[in-house]
TISE-441285 format. One record per residue (C-alpha): z negated, y, x negated; residue in three letters. Coordinates in pm, whole numbers, plus 50000, padded with zeros to 5 digits. Layout:
ZYXALA...
//
This chain:
680617071755024MET678797069455356ASP680017051355669ILE681477082955825LYS683557090355516GLU684757054155503GLU685797055255868LEU687597088355814LEU689567073255523LYS690477042955739GLU691657065956019ILE693757085855771GLU695337053255651ALA696147042756009LEU697787076456076LEU699937074755763THR703337061355861TYR704927065255519LYS702847056155214PRO704427084055010GLU703157109855262GLU699407113055226LYS697547125455531LEU694147141355490GLU691847150055777ILE689497179055716ASN686147163055620PRO684317191155801ASN685017171856122TYR682367147156006LEU679787173756095ASN680837171256461TYR681717134556501LEU679257106056523GLU679847071456376VAL680577057756724GLU683197084856781ASP684947075556457LEU684787038456539LYS686317045556879SER689147065856724ILE689837038256472LYS689817011456741SER692197031556960GLY694617036156672LEU694566999056590ILE695356990656954GLN698237015556968LYS699687003756638ILE699536967756760GLY701376976957078LYS704036995956889LEU704576966656658ASN704926942656951ALA707456965657118GLU709396969056795ASP709496931356751ILE710776926557106ALA713446952857049TRP714516937156720LEU714816902556878GLU718006913757054GLN719716916256716PHE718686881756596LYS721536858156517LYS721376823056651TYR723226793456508ASP724466771756798TYR725876741456622GLU
//
């Protein structure tokens, strides 16, 4: 598997919200995208996922129980 195919698989994994739902991106897009394009897409997804997780954590904190003994 070449670097473009590896990056495409990593992007598919980042876009899959539920493991039981497999997402496949048409591999023909590899004919039009360069390695740098794919790296940029992957990086952008990682940043967005990180932000979503941070927001979710902040939201969940409001439901945390505290023991004030």
